[in-house]
Backbone as JSON Lines, residues from 0, in Angstrom:
{"i":0,"aa":"M","n":[78.17,39.18,-33.07],"ca":[78.98,40.88,-32.35],"c":[80.4,40.96,-33.16]}
{"i":1,"aa":"N","n":[80.81,39.73,-34.05],"ca":[82.06,40.18,-34.32],"c":[81.85,38.98,-35.71]}
{"i":2,"aa":"S","n":[82.87,39.35,-36.75],"ca":[83.67,38.49,-37.5],"c":[84.47,38.19,-38.27]}
{"i":3,"aa":"G","n":[84.58,37.39,-38.54],"ca":[86.68,36.89,-38.38],"c":[87.1,36.06,-37.16]}
{"i":4,"aa":"C","n":[88.47,36.57,-37.1],"ca":[89.99,35.62,-35.89],"c":[91.06,36.82,-36.11]}
{"i":5,"aa":"S","n":[91.61,37.27,-35.26],"ca":[92.6,38.1,-35.38],"c":[93.6,37.5,-34.67]}
{"i":6,"aa":"C","n":[93.73,35.89,-34.31],"ca":[94.49,35.51,-34.2],"c":[96.28,35.6,-35.41]}
{"i":7,"aa":"D","n":[96.16,35.86,-36.49],"ca":[96.75,35.45,-37.59],"c":[98.16,36.93,-37.78]}
{"i":8,"aa":"P","n":[98.86,36.16,-36.37],"ca":[100.07,37.44,-36.57],"c":[100.3,38.39,-37.74]}
{"i":9,"aa":"K","n":[99.65,38.15,-39.07],"ca":[100.46,38.28,-40.25],"c":[99.34,40.11,-40.26]}
{"i":10,"aa":"S","n":[98.23,40.08,-39.66],"ca":[96.88,40.56,-39.48],"c":[97.63,42.39,-38.75]}
{"i":11,"aa":"S","n":[97.12,43.41,-39.48],"ca":[97.38,44.42,-38.31],"c":[95.53,44.88,-38.5]}
{"i":12,"aa":"F","n":[94.93,43.92,-39.38],"ca":[93.27,45.11,-39.84],"c":[92.9,43.82,-39.2]}
{"i":13,"aa":"T","n":[91.81,44.45,-38.37],"ca":[90.5,43.5,-37.79],"c":[89.41,44.11,-38.28]}
{"i":14,"aa":"R","n":[88.27,42.95,-38.89],"ca":[86.73,43.8,-39.09],"c":[86.13,42.74,-37.66]}
{"i":15,"aa":"L","n":[84.98,43.67,-37.07],"ca":[83.88,43.34,-36.17],"c":[83.41,44.24,-36.75]}
{"i":16,"aa":"T","n":[82.02,43.31,-35.91],"ca":[80.33,44.86,-35.81],"c":[80.94,44.93,-34.36]}
{"i":17,"aa":"V","n":[80.22,46.56,-34.41],"ca":[80.23,46.93,-33.16],"c":[78.61,48.15,-32.95]}
{"i":18,"aa":"A","n":[78.33,47.71,-32.7],"ca":[76.64,48.39,-33.09],"c":[75.68,48.2,-33.86]}
{"i":19,"aa":"G","n":[76.17,47.21,-34.4],"ca":[75.0,46.79,-36.03],"c":[75.84,47.48,-36.99]}
{"i":20,"aa":"T","n":[77.18,48.0,-36.9],"ca":[77.86,48.0,-38.39],"c":[79.3,47.63,-38.33]}
{"i":21,"aa":"Q","n":[79.89,47.53,-39.13],"ca":[80.86,46.38,-39.78],"c":[82.39,47.9,-39.64]}
{"i":22,"aa":"V","n":[83.38,48.0,-38.53],"ca":[84.25,49.02,-38.56],"c":[85.94,48.03,-38.82]}
{"i":23,"aa":"G","n":[86.38,48.59,-39.2],"ca":[87.81,47.55,-39.51],"c":[88.6,48.69,-37.79]}
{"i":24,"aa":"L","n":[89.47,47.95,-37.84],"ca":[90.75,48.52,-36.48],"c":[92.39,47.92,-37.28]}
{"i":25,"aa":"H","n":[92.26,49.15,-36.28],"ca":[94.39,48.49,-36.95],"c":[94.93,48.37,-35.35]}
{"i":26,"aa":"A","n":[95.84,47.2,-35.41],"ca":[96.46,47.0,-34.17],"c":[95.75,45.98,-33.03]}
{"i":27,"aa":"V","n":[94.76,45.34,-33.36],"ca":[93.76,44.71,-32.43],"c":[94.96,42.85,-32.22]}
{"i":28,"aa":"D","n":[95.84,42.75,-32.18],"ca":[96.55,41.85,-33.23],"c":[97.72,41.85,-32.08]}
{"i":29,"aa":"E","n":[98.38,43.28,-31.53],"ca":[99.11,43.92,-30.76],"c":[98.91,43.4,-29.77]}
{"i":30,"aa":"L","n":[97.27,44.37,-29.41],"ca":[97.14,44.77,-27.82],"c":[96.8,42.66,-27.16]}
{"i":31,"aa":"F","n":[95.94,42.48,-28.27],"ca":[95.95,40.96,-27.87],"c":[97.02,39.57,-27.37]}
{"i":32,"aa":"E","n":[98.49,40.22,-28.15],"ca":[99.06,39.42,-28.03],"c":[100.02,40.43,-26.75]}
{"i":33,"aa":"R","n":[99.97,41.38,-26.49],"ca":[100.19,41.95,-25.59],"c":[99.79,41.21,-24.17]}
{"i":34,"aa":"W","n":[98.14,41.76,-24.41],"ca":[97.11,40.57,-22.93],"c":[97.99,39.37,-23.06]}
{"i":35,"aa":"R","n":[98.34,38.85,-23.67],"ca":[98.54,37.64,-23.44],"c":[99.64,36.47,-22.99]}
{"i":36,"aa":"A","n":[100.51,37.85,-23.59],"ca":[101.92,37.56,-22.44],"c":[101.84,37.88,-21.4]}
{"i":37,"aa":"G","n":[101.48,38.78,-20.73],"ca":[100.75,39.23,-19.73],"c":[100.16,38.69,-18.88]}
{"i":38,"aa":"H","n":[99.1,37.15,-19.76],"ca":[98.61,35.93,-19.25],"c":[96.8,36.69,-18.44]}
{"i":39,"aa":"R","n":[96.69,37.97,-19.13],"ca":[95.26,38.7,-18.84],"c":[93.86,37.75,-19.62]}
{"i":40,"aa":"Q","n":[93.36,37.08,-18.79],"ca":[91.82,36.42,-19.99],"c":[91.41,38.32,-19.48]}
{"i":41,"aa":"A","n":[90.07,37.71,-20.78],"ca":[89.11,38.54,-21.19],"c":[87.97,39.08,-20.36]}
{"i":42,"aa":"E","n":[88.03,39.24,-19.26],"ca":[87.09,39.2,-17.92],"c":[87.91,40.2,-16.84]}
{"i":43,"aa":"E","n":[88.84,40.16,-17.34],"ca":[89.95,40.58,-16.12],"c":[90.07,42.36,-17.39]}
{"i":44,"aa":"L","n":[90.22,42.2,-18.17],"ca":[90.31,43.74,-18.92],"c":[89.1,44.97,-18.69]}
{"i":45,"aa":"S","n":[89.32,45.79,-18.23],"ca":[88.25,46.99,-17.94],"c":[88.48,47.91,-19.52]}
{"i":46,"aa":"D","n":[87.04,48.47,-19.46],"ca":[86.83,48.52,-21.03],"c":[87.47,49.63,-20.86]}
{"i":47,"aa":"E","n":[87.99,50.92,-19.83],"ca":[89.07,51.42,-19.93],"c":[89.9,51.71,-19.91]}
{"i":48,"aa":"E","n":[91.32,50.55,-20.31],"ca":[91.89,49.61,-20.51],"c":[91.79,49.16,-22.27]}
{"i":49,"aa":"I","n":[91.18,48.33,-22.36],"ca":[90.93,48.04,-23.41],"c":[90.23,49.37,-24.97]}
{"i":50,"aa":"L","n":[89.5,50.56,-24.44],"ca":[89.45,51.62,-25.51],"c":[90.64,52.19,-25.05]}
{"i":51,"aa":"A","n":[91.71,52.81,-23.92],"ca":[92.72,52.93,-23.9],"c":[93.73,52.37,-25.55]}
{"i":52,"aa":"G","n":[93.62,50.67,-25.55],"ca":[94.67,50.86,-26.38],"c":[94.1,50.52,-27.57]}
{"i":53,"aa":"L","n":[92.62,50.44,-27.67],"ca":[91.86,51.19,-29.21],"c":[92.07,52.37,-30.03]}
{"i":54,"aa":"R","n":[92.45,53.26,-28.74],"ca":[92.84,54.92,-29.08],"c":[93.93,54.99,-29.68]}
{"i":55,"aa":"K","n":[95.15,54.12,-29.53],"ca":[95.93,54.36,-30.09],"c":[96.17,54.51,-31.23]}
{"i":56,"aa":"Q","n":[95.97,53.74,-32.28],"ca":[95.34,53.26,-33.75],"c":[94.08,53.67,-34.29]}
{"i":57,"aa":"N","n":[93.04,53.37,-33.43],"ca":[92.15,54.06,-34.4],"c":[90.99,54.61,-33.32]}
{"i":58,"aa":"Y","n":[90.02,55.36,-33.78],"ca":[88.97,56.08,-33.29],"c":[87.78,55.92,-33.29]}
{"i":59,"aa":"V","n":[87.43,55.17,-31.72],"ca":[86.02,55.19,-30.9],"c":[85.58,56.09,-30.6]}
{"i":60,"aa":"S","n":[84.31,56.4,-30.73],"ca":[83.22,57.34,-30.93],"c":[82.38,57.18,-29.31]}
{"i":61,"aa":"K","n":[82.85,58.23,-28.45],"ca":[82.13,58.13,-27.28],"c":[79.98,57.18,-26.89]}
{"i":62,"aa":"N","n":[79.31,57.75,-27.76],"ca":[78.84,57.11,-28.0],"c":[79.03,55.21,-28.37]}
{"i":63,"aa":"V","n":[79.57,54.62,-28.27],"ca":[79.32,53.32,-28.79],"c":[81.07,52.77,-27.94]}
{"i":64,"aa":"E","n":[81.2,53.78,-27.04],"ca":[82.24,52.89,-26.46],"c":[82.6,51.44,-25.54]}
{"i":65,"aa":"T","n":[81.16,51.78,-24.98],"ca":[81.07,50.74,-24.03],"c":[80.6,48.89,-25.89]}
{"i":66,"aa":"E","n":[79.93,49.05,-26.45],"ca":[79.59,48.4,-27.12],"c":[81.16,47.77,-28.22]}
{"i":67,"aa":"Y","n":[82.42,49.21,-28.56],"ca":[83.74,48.48,-28.86],"c":[84.53,47.8,-27.64]}
{"i":68,"aa":"A","n":[83.86,47.72,-26.29],"ca":[84.49,47.25,-25.13],"c":[84.09,45.68,-25.61]}
{"i":69,"aa":"E","n":[82.93,45.72,-25.62],"ca":[82.29,44.57,-25.71],"c":[82.49,43.35,-26.49]}
{"i":70,"aa":"A","n":[82.7,44.43,-27.83],"ca":[83.43,43.91,-29.26],"c":[84.65,43.01,-29.34]}
{"i":71,"aa":"I","n":[85.55,43.61,-28.73],"ca":[87.21,43.29,-28.44],"c":[86.87,41.78,-27.12]}
{"i":72,"aa":"R","n":[86.78,42.39,-26.42],"ca":[86.36,41.02,-25.19],"c":[86.0,40.04,-26.07]}
{"i":73,"aa":"F","n":[85.2,39.82,-25.97],"ca":[84.3,38.36,-26.86],"c":[85.43,38.49,-27.86]}
{"i":74,"aa":"L","n":[85.67,39.18,-28.91],"ca":[86.81,38.52,-30.02],"c":[87.94,37.72,-29.1]}
{"i":75,"aa":"Y","n":[88.59,38.16,-28.22],"ca":[89.94,38.32,-27.69],"c":[89.6,37.05,-26.95]}
{"i":76,"aa":"A","n":[88.68,36.8,-26.45],"ca":[88.06,35.69,-25.55],"c":[87.37,34.6,-26.59]}
{"i":77,"aa":"R","n":[87.19,34.93,-27.51],"ca":[87.33,33.46,-28.43],"c":[88.29,32.41,-29.05]}
{"i":78,"aa":"P","n":[88.67,31.08,-28.89],"ca":[89.22,30.17,-29.38],"c":[89.47,30.62,-30.99]}
{"i":79,"aa":"C","n":[90.58,30.38,-31.14],"ca":[90.71,30.22,-32.7],"c":[91.19,29.8,-33.54]}
C-alpha cells in the first residue's frame, strides 16, 4: 500500500502508492506531527479528517478518497 517512511522530520515530500499508482504528497510529516502531538491513534482518524489535512497541500481526486485515507492511515500507524 505504501513505500517509504515519513518519520524523517526533514522530509516534506512523501511517496506512497494509492490505488496502484505511486503519488507524491507534501506536508504529510506535518500532519503526522500534529496527530502525534495530540496523541491520536491511526484508528481514531476519520477519512474526512485525513483528507482535509491532505488537501491543504495536495490534490486528492474524489474518485480515490477512500484509498488515500487508507494509505495515509496505514503509513501513520506503521512504526519507523
